[in-house]
C-alpha positions in Angstrom: -8.9 -24.3 -1.0 -10.3 -23.6 -4.5 -11.3 -19.9 -4.7 -12.6 -20.1 -8.3 -16.2 -20.4 -7.4 -16.6 -18.9 -3.9 -19.7 -17.2 -2.6 -19.8 -14.7 0.2 -22.4 -13.4 2.6 -22.8 -10.1 4.3 -24.9 -8.9 7.2 -26.7 -5.6 7.4 -24.7 -2.5 6.7 -23.6 -1.0 10.0 -21.8 2.2 8.7 -20.6 3.8 5.5 -17.8 6.4 5.0 -16.3 8.2 2.1 -12.7 7.4 1.3 -10.2 7.6 -1.5 -7.9 4.9 -2.9 -4.4 6.0 -4.1 -4.1 5.9 -7.9 -1.4 3.3 -7.8 -3.6 0.9 -5.9 -6.7 1.6 -7.9 -4.9 1.3 -11.3 -3.2 -2.0 -10.2 -6.5 -3.4 -9.1 -8.0 -2.6 -12.6 -5.0 -4.1 -14.4 -5.3 -7.4 -12.4 -9.0 -7.5 -13.0 -8.6 -6.9 -16.7 -6.2 -9.8 -16.9 -8.4 -12.2 -15.0 -10.2 -15.0 -16.9 -12.9 -15.3 -14.3 -14.1 -11.7 -13.8 -12.7 -11.5 -10.3 -9.3 -11.6 -8.6 -8.5 -13.2 -5.2 -5.8 -11.4 -3.4 -4.4 -13.1 -0.3 -3.4 -10.6 2.3 -1.1 -12.7 4.4 0.0 -9.9 6.7 -3.5 -9.5 8.0 -4.8 -13.0 7.3 -7.5 -11.6 5.0 -8.6 -12.3 1.5 -9.6 -9.4 -0.8 -11.8 -10.1 -3.8 -11.8 -7.7 -6.7 -14.7 -7.6 -9.2 -16.1 -5.0 -11.5 -18.4 -3.5 -8.9 -16.5 -3.6 -5.6 -13.6 -5.0 -3.6 -14.6 -7.1 -0.5 -12.5 -8.2 2.4 -13.0 -11.4 4.4 -11.2 -12.5 7.5 -9.6 -16.0 7.1 -11.3 -17.0 10.4 -14.8 -16.3 8.9 -14.1 -17.2 5.3 -17.6 -16.5 3.9 -18.5 -13.3 5.8 -17.7 -9.9 4.2 -16.3 -7.6 6.9 -15.6 -4.5 4.7 -16.5 -3.6 1.1 -15.2 -0.8 -1.0 -17.9 0.2 -3.4 -18.9 3.0 -5.7 -15.5 3.8 -7.2 -15.5 7.1 -9.1 -12.5 7.1 -11.4 -14.4 9.5 -13.7 -14.1 12.3 -11.1 -10.3 12.4 -11.2 -8.6 14.7 -13.7 -5.5 12.5 -14.2 -4.6 8.9 -13.9 -2.2 9.6 -10.9 -5.0 11.1 -8.7 -6.7 9.1 -6.0 -10.1 7.5 -6.7 -13.1 8.3 -4.4 -15.2 5.4 -3.1 -17.5 4.4 -0.3 -16.3 2.0 2.4 -19.1 -0.1 3.9 -18.8 -1.9 7.2 -20.6 -5.1 7.9 -19.1 -6.0 11.3 -18.3 -3.9 14.4 -14.6 -4.6 13.8 -14.7 -3.2 10.3 -13.6 0.3 11.2 -10.5 -1.1 12.9 -9.7 -3.4 10.0 -10.1 -0.5 7.5 -7.2 1.4 9.1 -4.8 -1.2 7.8 -6.5 -2.4 4.6 -5.3 0.2 2.0 -1.6 -0.3 2.8 -1.8 -4.0 3.2 -4.0 -4.4 0.1 -1.5 -2.6 -2.1 1.4 -4.7 -0.8 -0.6 -7.9 -1.5 -1.6 -6.8 -5.0 2.0 -5.9 -5.8 3.2 -9.4 -4.7 0.4 -11.0 -6.7 1.4 -8.9 -9.7 5.0 -9.9 -9.4 4.1 -13.6 -9.5 2.0 -13.5 -12.6 3.6 -14.0 -16.0 4.5 -10.8 -17.8 4.9 -10.5 -21.6 8.4 -11.0 -22.7 10.4 -8.0 -23.9 12.0 -7.9 -27.3 15.0 -6.0 -28.6 15.2 -5.1 -32.2 18.8 -5.3 -33.5 20.0 -3.2 -36.4 21.4 -5.4 -39.1 24.6 -4.2 -40.6 24.4 -3.2 -44.3 26.2 -5.3 -46.8 
């Protein structure tokens, strides 16, 4: 399946809660997004059979069984409220299906695992060593 031009739909908002994303997860999501050529990142979450989609505004989660329907969205990230880069980032979790609250319980941990795997598979800049040349 080609995910470069996908569109997603969502039903009415059923509930909304405040939450916080650990700094390591938030920071990695921003790094992956900054390196994306399309303005979004598709993160397969194989352990849950979900797909996460990161863009500048939000992170959405869709069940592989219902590929076009957003079940949960993380919105309104507030990185400006943290005092250091290693602090969690507040956000709002929005549920669009009755199952969304159950899904949310697993999302943060599984999402970080999936992003880490995706990050490990992308090309990283090569490192260079500068050697001292002996004097003549």
